[in-house]
N, C-alpha and C positions, 0 to 999 in steps of 0.2 A: 271340693270332693275329696281331695287327699286328706285334708284335716279331719273330715267326718269319718273316713275309713280308718284313720289312725285311732280315733276315739273308739270306734267299734272294736278294733283289736284289743285295745286296753281294757275295755269293759268286758269283753269276752273272758280275758284273763282274770279280771276281778270277779266276774260271775262264777268262775270255777272255784274261787276262794270262798265266796259266801255260800255256794251250794254245798261245799264240803264242811262248812262250819268254821273255817279259819277266820283268822283275822278278828162362854160356858159359865163363866164360872165365878160365882160370887166370892169364893174363898180368896181370889186374887187380891182382894182389898187388904189382906193381911200383910202384904209386902210394904204397905205404906205406914206400918206401925213404927214406933220408936226403935232406933237401931239397938241391936244386942250383939254381944261378942260372937254369937254363932249365926249371925245373919248370912243368908245365901250370898255367894259371890256374884258380883256384877260383872258383865262382860260385854264387849263390843262385838257385834256381828256385822260384817261387811256384806253388802248385797249387790250383785251385778245382774242387770236385767236380761232376761231371755227374750230376745226380740221376736223370734218366730219358733214355734214348736216344731215345725218342719223346716230345717235349715235349707232345704232345696227349693222351697216354694213359699214365698212370703204370703201368697194369697190363700194358702191352705189353712183353714181355721176350724173346719168341722171334721170330727173324728167319731163316727158312729152317732151316739146320742149326746156327745159332749162337744162343746165349742170352746176353743182356747181363749182364755181371758188374758192371762199374764203368767210370768214365772220369774224366779230368782235363783241364782247360784249363790249359796251362802258360804262364807268362810270366816274364820276367827282365829286369832292368835291364842285364845284360851285353850289350854292344853286338853281339857276334857271335851271340847266341842266336837260333835260328830256322832255317828252311830245311832241316829235318831230313828226309833222304831215304832213310835206311836204318836198320835196327834189328836188333841181335842180342842175345839174352839168354843167361844161363847156364842150367844145367839146372833150377835152382830158380825161375827167373823173377825173380831179384833183381838181379844185376849186369847192366848193359846197356852196350853200345857203339853209338853212332849217328854218323852223318855229316851235316854241313851241306853243302849244294850249293855253298858258298863255300870248300870244301876245308879244313874243320876237323873234328877229332875231338871227340866229347862222350862222356864216360863217367860212370858213377855207380851209384847204388843206387836201385831202386824200393822204396818202403816201402808197407806194407799195414796196414789195420785189419780184422782177420778176413781175408776173401777179397777185400775191396775195396781198390783202390789208394787211397793216402792222400797220396803226395807223392814227391819225389825228394830224395836226400841225397848228400853227398860228390861233387857234380858238378864235373867238371873239363873243361877244353877246351884244345886245342893245335892249331896248324896241322899239316896233313898234310905230311910232308917227302918230298922226292925223294932220289935216290941221292947228290946232292951235299950233303945236309944242309940245304938251303934249302926254304922253303915252295913247294910245287908251283904255288901261285897266282902266284908271281913269274914263272913261264914261261908264264903264260896258261892253265894247266891248272886247271880248276874243273869245276863240275857233277859232283861226286863223288856218284854216284847209287846205287851198289850196293856191298854188303859181304857177304863169305862167309868162313868159317873152316874150315881143315883143321887141327884141333888148335889149336896156338898160332901157326899161319901164317895171316895175314889177306890177303885179296884185295880190292882196291878197284877198282871200275869207274868210268871217267871218260867221261861221255856225249859231251861236245862233241868230244873228240879220239879217242874210241873206243880207249882204252888200258886195260890192266889192270895194276895195280901189286901186287907181292907184298911183304909186311912180316913181319919176324921179331918177332912180338909176344912170344914167349916170352922173348926176350932184352931187348928195349928198350921194350915197351909202346907208348904213343902217341908216344914219341920215335923209334920205328923209322923207318928210311929205306926208301922204296919203290923197288923195282927192277922195270922193265917186264918182262913175260913175253912169250914168243913166242906170237903169235896166229894162228889159221887164216885162210886167205884168205876174204874176204867181210866180215869185221868192219870193215876200213878203208873199206869202201864204204857203210856204214850212213849214213843221212841226218843232216845237221846238226840237233842238238837233238832227234833221235828215235832215238838210238843206244842204247848199252848202258845198260839200266835195271835189270837184275836179275842177281844172281849167287847161285848155290847150290852148295855143295860136297857131294858124295855120300859119306857115311862108310862105313867097313867094315861088312860084313854086309848091305848093301842092293844092289839092282840098280844097275849102273853105278858101283860103289864106286871111288873115286879120280878121278871125273870132276868137273870144274868146269863147271856148266851156266850159260851166259850167254844172256840173252834181251834183245832190243831192245825199245824202247818202241813204235816203229812203223816199223821197217825191214821192208819187205814183199817177199815172194817173187812170182814172176810170177802166182800165183793170188790175190794180195791177202792172204795170211796172214802172220803176224808171224814174223820170222826168229829162230832160236835156234841155239846152237852148243854142241856137246859137246867140251870141251877136255881132252885127256889121257884117262885111264881106258882101259877095254878096247875101246871102239868110238868113237873120236873122229869128228866129222863135223858136218854141218849138219842141222837139222830145222826144222819150222815149227809155230806155234801157230795153230789155227783162229781167225780173227778174225770176231767176230759183233757185231752191234748197235753198231758203231763204238767198241767199247772198245779201249783201249790198255793195255799192260802197265805196272804201277807197281813191282811187286816180287814175290818168290816165296819160299816156304819149304817144307821137307820135314816131313811128319808122321812120327811114330815108325814108322808102317807102311811108309814110303818113298813114299807118295803125295805129289804136288806140289800145293800151294795156290798159285794165281795170283791176286794182287791186281791189279785192273784199275779203270780210270776212263774216263769219257767226258765230253765237253762238246760241246754244240751249242746254237745259239740256239733251235732248235725243241724239243729234248728236254731241255735243261738239263744239270745235272751228275748223274752217277750213279757209284756205287761198287759193284763186284761182286767176288766170289771164286768161282773155279772150282776143282774138285778133279779132278786128273788122275791116273789110275792109274799107279803106278810102272812097271809092265810095258809100258806103251805108249810110253815115252820111248826113242827109238832113232834112230840115224842114218837120215836120209831120211824119217822118219815125219812125219805131220801129226797133232799131238796135240790132244785136246779132252777135255772132261769136263763133268759136270753143274754148273750154278750152284748153290752152296750158300748164297749170301748176296747180296742185291742191294737197295740202298736209294738214295734220292735226297735232295735238300736239305730234305725235310720232317723229316729226322732229324738227330741231332747228328754230322754229318760235316764234313769240310773236304777239302783236297787230300791224301787218304791215300796215302802213298808208301812206307811201311815196314811189313813184317809179319814176325812170328816166332811160334813156338809153344814151349810147354814143358808138362810134365806136373806138375800140382800134387800136394801130399802125399796128397790124397784120391783121386787117380787121374784127375781131370779133365784133359782136354787143353785148354789155355788158348791162345787166339789173341789176340795183341797187335798192335795197329796204331798207327802214329804218322803225323801229318800234316806236310806241308811248307807253311808259311805264306807262302813266297815273300818273306819279310821285308816283308810288306804289312800296313798298319794295319787293313785290312778282312778279314783272314784270321786264323785261329787255329792254334796248335800244340796238337793234341789227342792224348791217349794213351787208347786204348780197349782194353778186354779183354772177351772173350766166351768162353763154354764151347762147345766143339764137341760137339754132341749126336749120338752114333752110334746109329742105329736099324736 
């Protein structure tokens, strides 16, 4: 109990820092091409298993609509490792692409022992490039917080400058150059360090197919709800996400049904740190709507969480819908990079 309380105090301090701003995919075959001088850097990532999501009760595995499967604490001697703020998986939940908020790509393979995560393999990293072929960080563009895929086209959201870059991953993988896309009015007015935090592309066969959904962290409408934008698709425009209990948006993903999962977090001196997931009906997402949905998962620092900033889903071989989350450690010695997986229990 003493160890857990110490970790809670450390994370409360770290949460104050991140609250203030301190501190899939067919294209992956490209990494097997002949080596070139500008190949991405290879790195080793060490993984320590999280035995129990609730350190106080090994028998506790169900949390709302989620059932804990497994988790890892990830570390690496690679200087740029950390700050992971987005996550996208292939259909099998094996290949991954993630972003560091210092404008770096990370790609690789999730390994499993049975249904439990066991580690990361074939991990590579490279700077995110702009249209000029130079790292976007050189122009002061960083806080790359969100990632979405339309087939082999990647979209990356930059929070500090509220831009979205499009990459031809099918052609160049993580060597692709990003081209800014045209954005609707209002995105450029989002607040500094509370701007674009989540991107989701709606695929064919679902409501709003062809739409890029962009949601801010805490850009608020006049009613105090969180601003979102429908870019392209059949009905582009602005919408809002009902803000409750002081939670902000960290990321989002679509379920196979088309429903939207919103990953949220909060920090306050009085209430501490909390992580929440809301499920929003696909049919409720529309221009001028205020969307909301039931909370299906909510935990605090008594559990194995950190600054959870990335979420994705896939369907396992046995039919389970698996929810995967990753944390942004803010490159802080008192925070951790966690990879967590849960089964979504449909009742």
